[in-house]
C-alpha positions as CSV (number, residue, x, y, z in Angstrom):
1,M,18.2,9.2,-17.5
2,I,15.2,8.1,-15.5
3,K,13.7,4.9,-17.0
4,L,11.5,3.9,-14.1
5,F,9.3,6.1,-11.9
6,V,7.7,4.5,-8.8
7,S,5.0,6.2,-6.8
8,D,3.2,5.4,-3.6
9,L,-0.6,6.1,-3.7
10,D,-2.1,7.3,-0.4
11,G,-0.4,10.5,0.8
12,T,1.7,10.7,-2.3
13,L,0.0,10.5,-5.7
14,L,-3.5,10.8,-4.2
15,N,-4.9,13.9,-2.6
16,H,-7.0,14.0,0.6
17,G,-10.1,13.1,-1.5
18,K,-8.3,9.9,-2.7
19,S,-8.2,11.1,-6.3
20,I,-5.4,11.9,-8.7
21,S,-5.1,15.6,-9.5
22,S,-5.2,16.7,-13.1
23,E,-1.6,18.0,-12.6
24,N,-0.3,14.6,-11.4
25,K,-2.2,12.7,-14.1
26,Q,-0.9,14.9,-16.9
27,A,2.7,14.7,-15.7
28,I,2.6,10.9,-15.5
29,L,1.0,10.6,-19.0
30,E,3.7,12.8,-20.4
31,A,6.4,10.7,-18.7
32,Q,5.0,7.5,-20.2
33,E,4.8,9.1,-23.6
34,R,8.5,9.8,-23.3
35,G,9.3,6.2,-22.5
36,T,9.5,6.2,-18.7
37,R,7.8,3.1,-17.1
38,I,5.5,3.7,-14.2
39,V,5.0,1.6,-11.1
40,L,2.4,2.2,-8.5
41,A,3.8,0.7,-5.2
42,T,1.2,0.6,-2.5
43,G,-0.1,-1.2,0.6
44,R,-3.4,-1.6,-1.1
45,G,-4.6,-4.7,-2.9
46,L,-5.4,-5.1,-6.6
47,D,-9.0,-4.2,-6.5
48,S,-8.5,-0.8,-5.0
49,T,-5.5,0.0,-7.1
50,L,-6.4,-1.1,-10.6
51,A,-8.9,1.8,-11.3
52,Y,-6.1,4.4,-10.6
53,A,-3.7,2.6,-12.9
54,K,-6.2,2.5,-15.7
55,E,-6.9,6.2,-15.2
56,L,-3.2,6.8,-15.8
57,Q,-3.4,4.5,-19.0
58,M,-0.8,2.2,-17.5
59,D,-2.3,-0.7,-19.3
60,R,-1.6,1.0,-22.6
61,F,2.0,1.9,-21.7
62,G,2.9,-1.3,-20.0
63,G,3.1,-0.3,-16.3
64,Y,3.3,-2.4,-13.1
65,L,1.6,-2.6,-9.7
66,V,3.4,-3.5,-6.6
67,L,0.6,-4.5,-4.2
68,N,0.2,-5.3,-0.5
69,N,3.6,-3.8,0.2
70,G,5.3,-6.1,-2.3
71,Q,3.3,-9.3,-1.5
72,Q,1.9,-9.2,-5.1
73,F,3.2,-8.0,-8.4
74,Y,0.8,-7.2,-11.3
75,D,1.8,-6.7,-15.0
76,M,-0.7,-4.3,-16.6
77,A,0.3,-5.3,-20.2
78,T,-0.2,-9.0,-19.7
79,D,-2.8,-9.0,-16.9
80,K,-0.7,-11.4,-14.9
81,L,-0.6,-11.4,-11.1
82,R,2.4,-12.9,-9.3
83,T,2.5,-13.7,-5.6
84,N,5.8,-13.1,-3.9
85,G,5.0,-14.5,-0.5
86,V,2.1,-15.5,1.8
87,I,1.4,-15.5,5.5
88,N,0.7,-18.9,6.8
89,D,-2.1,-19.6,9.3
90,R,0.3,-20.3,12.1
91,D,1.7,-16.8,11.9
92,A,-1.7,-15.3,11.3
93,R,-2.9,-16.9,14.5
94,K,0.1,-15.5,16.4
95,A,-0.9,-12.0,15.1
96,Y,-4.5,-12.6,16.2
97,K,-3.4,-13.5,19.8
98,V,-1.2,-10.4,19.9
99,A,-4.1,-8.3,18.8
100,Q,-6.2,-9.8,21.5
101,E,-3.6,-9.2,24.1
102,F,-3.2,-5.5,23.2
103,G,-6.8,-4.8,22.4
104,L,-6.2,-3.9,18.7
105,Q,-8.5,-4.1,15.7
106,L,-7.2,-6.8,13.4
107,V,-7.9,-7.2,9.7
108,I,-6.6,-10.2,7.7
109,S,-6.7,-10.2,3.9
110,S,-6.8,-13.2,1.6
111,Q,-7.8,-13.9,-2.0
112,H,-11.1,-15.0,-0.6
113,G,-11.9,-11.8,1.3
114,L,-11.4,-10.3,4.7
115,M,-11.4,-11.5,8.3
116,F,-12.0,-9.1,11.2
117,Y,-11.2,-9.3,14.9
118,T,-12.7,-6.5,17.0
119,P,-11.8,-6.1,20.8
120,K,-14.7,-5.4,23.2
121,A,-13.7,-1.8,23.4
122,L,-14.3,-1.4,19.7
123,L,-17.5,-3.4,19.4
124,P,-19.4,-0.5,17.8
125,A,-16.9,-0.7,14.9
126,R,-18.0,-4.3,14.4
127,A,-21.6,-3.2,14.0
128,F,-20.3,-0.7,11.5
129,Y,-18.6,-3.4,9.4
130,R,-21.8,-5.5,9.3
131,I,-24.0,-2.6,8.2
132,L,-21.5,-1.4,5.6
133,N,-21.1,-4.9,4.2
134,A,-24.9,-5.2,3.9
135,M,-25.0,-1.8,2.1
136,L,-22.2,-2.4,-0.4
137,P,-24.1,-4.4,-3.0
138,Y,-26.6,-1.6,-3.3
139,F,-24.6,1.5,-2.5
140,G,-21.0,0.6,-3.3
141,F,-20.6,3.5,-5.6
142,I,-20.9,5.9,-2.6
143,F,-17.8,4.4,-1.0
144,K,-15.5,4.3,-4.1
145,R,-13.4,7.2,-2.8
146,F,-13.8,6.4,0.9
147,S,-10.3,5.6,2.1
148,F,-11.1,3.3,5.0
149,T,-13.1,0.9,2.8
150,N,-10.3,0.8,0.2
151,I,-7.5,-0.2,2.5
152,F,-7.7,-4.0,1.7
153,G,-9.7,-3.7,-1.5
154,F,-12.8,-3.8,0.7
155,L,-15.3,-3.0,-2.0
156,R,-14.6,-6.1,-4.1
157,A,-14.0,-8.6,-1.3
158,H,-16.0,-11.8,-1.9
159,H,-16.3,-12.7,1.8
160,I,-16.2,-11.0,5.1
161,H,-15.9,-13.0,8.3
162,M,-15.7,-12.0,12.0
163,I,-13.0,-14.0,13.9
164,K,-14.3,-15.6,17.0
165,S,-11.3,-17.9,17.8
166,D,-8.0,-18.9,16.3
167,E,-9.7,-21.9,14.8
168,D,-11.3,-19.6,12.3
169,I,-7.9,-18.7,10.8
170,V,-7.1,-21.3,8.3
171,G,-5.3,-21.1,5.0
172,E,-2.9,-18.6,3.4
173,F,-3.1,-14.8,3.7
174,Q,-1.8,-11.8,1.8
175,K,-1.6,-9.1,4.5
176,I,-2.5,-8.3,8.1
177,G,-3.4,-4.9,9.5
178,F,-3.5,-3.7,13.2
179,A,-5.5,-0.6,13.9
180,H,-6.5,1.6,16.8
181,I,-6.4,5.3,17.7
182,S,-3.0,6.9,17.2
183,S,-1.9,7.0,20.9
184,K,-2.9,3.3,21.5
185,L,-1.2,2.1,18.4
186,L,2.0,4.1,19.1
187,K,2.2,2.7,22.6
188,S,1.7,-0.9,21.4
189,E,4.0,-0.7,18.3
190,P,7.4,-1.3,20.1
191,E,6.1,-4.5,21.7
192,L,4.5,-5.6,18.5
193,R,7.8,-5.4,16.7
194,V,9.5,-7.4,19.4
195,R,6.8,-10.1,19.4
196,L,6.1,-10.3,15.6
197,G,9.3,-8.9,14.0
198,Q,10.8,-12.4,13.3
199,D,7.7,-13.5,11.5
200,F,6.6,-10.4,9.6
201,E,7.7,-7.2,7.9
202,L,5.9,-4.5,9.9
203,F,5.2,-1.1,8.3
204,R,3.5,1.9,10.0
205,V,1.0,3.3,7.5
206,G,-0.4,6.6,8.8
207,D,-1.4,7.2,12.4
208,L,-4.0,4.5,12.8
209,W,-2.5,1.5,11.0
210,L,0.3,-1.0,11.2
211,D,0.7,-3.4,8.3
212,A,2.2,-6.9,8.5
213,A,3.6,-8.4,5.3
214,P,5.3,-11.8,4.7
215,K,8.9,-11.8,6.1
216,G,11.5,-10.5,3.6
217,I,8.9,-8.8,1.4
218,S,8.6,-5.0,0.9
219,K,7.8,-2.6,-1.9
220,L,11.4,-2.9,-3.0
221,T,10.8,-6.6,-3.9
222,G,8.4,-5.7,-6.7
223,I,10.5,-2.8,-7.9
224,Q,13.5,-5.0,-8.3
225,Q,11.4,-7.4,-10.3
226,V,10.6,-4.6,-12.8
227,M,14.2,-3.6,-12.9
228,A,15.2,-7.2,-13.8
229,L,12.6,-7.5,-16.5
230,H,13.8,-4.4,-18.3
231,Q,17.5,-4.3,-17.2
232,I,17.2,-1.1,-15.4
233,D,20.0,0.1,-13.1
234,P,19.4,1.8,-9.7
235,H,20.6,5.2,-11.0
236,E,17.8,5.0,-13.6
237,V,15.1,4.7,-11.0
238,M,13.2,7.4,-9.1
239,T,10.9,6.6,-6.2
240,V,8.6,8.8,-4.3
241,G,6.6,8.2,-1.1
242,D,5.6,9.5,2.3
243,S,5.2,6.8,4.9
244,H,7.2,4.0,6.7
245,N,6.2,1.4,4.2
246,D,8.0,3.5,1.6
247,Y,11.3,3.5,3.5
248,T,13.0,0.6,1.7
249,M,12.2,2.0,-1.8
250,I,13.3,5.6,-0.8
251,H,16.5,4.5,0.9
252,A,17.5,2.0,-1.8
253,F,18.0,4.5,-4.7
254,P,20.1,7.5,-5.4
255,L,17.0,9.4,-6.4
256,G,14.6,8.4,-3.6
257,I,12.1,11.3,-3.1
258,A,10.1,12.2,0.0
259,M,6.8,14.1,-0.2
260,G,6.6,17.4,1.6
261,N,4.0,15.7,3.9
262,A,6.2,12.6,4.5
263,D,7.1,11.2,7.9
264,P,10.4,12.7,9.3
265,E,12.3,9.4,9.0
266,I,11.4,9.2,5.3
267,K,12.7,12.8,4.7
268,E,15.9,11.9,6.5
269,V,16.9,9.1,4.1
270,A,15.5,10.8,0.9
271,A,17.8,12.5,-1.6
272,E,15.3,15.3,-2.0
273,V,11.9,16.5,-0.7
274,T,9.2,17.6,-3.1
275,L,5.9,19.4,-2.5
276,T,3.0,17.9,-0.5
277,N,0.4,15.6,-2.0
278,V,-2.1,18.4,-2.1
279,Q,0.4,20.6,-3.9
280,H,0.9,18.0,-6.7
281,G,4.3,17.0,-5.4
282,V,4.4,14.0,-7.8
283,A,3.9,16.3,-10.8
284,A,6.6,18.7,-9.6
285,I,9.2,16.0,-9.2
286,I,8.4,14.5,-12.6
287,R,8.7,17.9,-14.3
288,K,12.0,18.5,-12.6
289,H,13.7,15.2,-13.2
290,I,11.9,13.4,-16.1
291,L,10.2,15.9,-18.4
292,T,13.4,18.0,-18.6
293,Q,15.4,15.0,-19.9
294,S,16.7,15.4,-23.4
């Protein structure tokens, strides 16, 4: 019997418009009514995830959020947020220097807001950030479904700072992201893993982003915390995802499910492949394995 259902957000539960289809929503509501606990496991932060969880009534049913690729863990029933690990400023500065060397956009997230480094080749993007930040207090509602601004909980960030030198990077951080066009990031990724792999967990998220989480932390970290709280065994867990940051949670369980639009390496380790995110693949797999349970 499946007691715990874990879903990624972008590319999995969400369609291309960054919304939950009525089919997916109904299936998750029915699963919760039958006693299955729901976890949303995502690379996003709390601010850009919470609205989706409330839409699914996870606060009423006692669901959980695994955030920033496992760096944070949020209990919907108790409104408690737990931090599983942080990135220190020494490692963040190392990431900044690597981003400089390879000419990559860098975004550093903390509880205080966001820090950006933009290489010269991408200076027009820096102007975009400044304009967008100025507009958000007045027109934030326009961007609520705009995926780029949601990546680090952009809409609710209290502070945005442009990094001018490594002396600007002080404190503890939740997550770091590297970004560029697909070909540039793909070319840089192997060397980034060599240079930063001892200090970070690195996850490819789509074609344009590479996430860096605290060492030893992944989505599996948060899922195991839920399992311990409710004494749930691995064979009672179903996970579904599409990207490299879902690898650990797909590979770890007998019923790890890949989306039809998933990366090839995710499909290779999955027990099964469902439909794509635009075909309501989450609803299809819930109907097959959970709503048919006696």
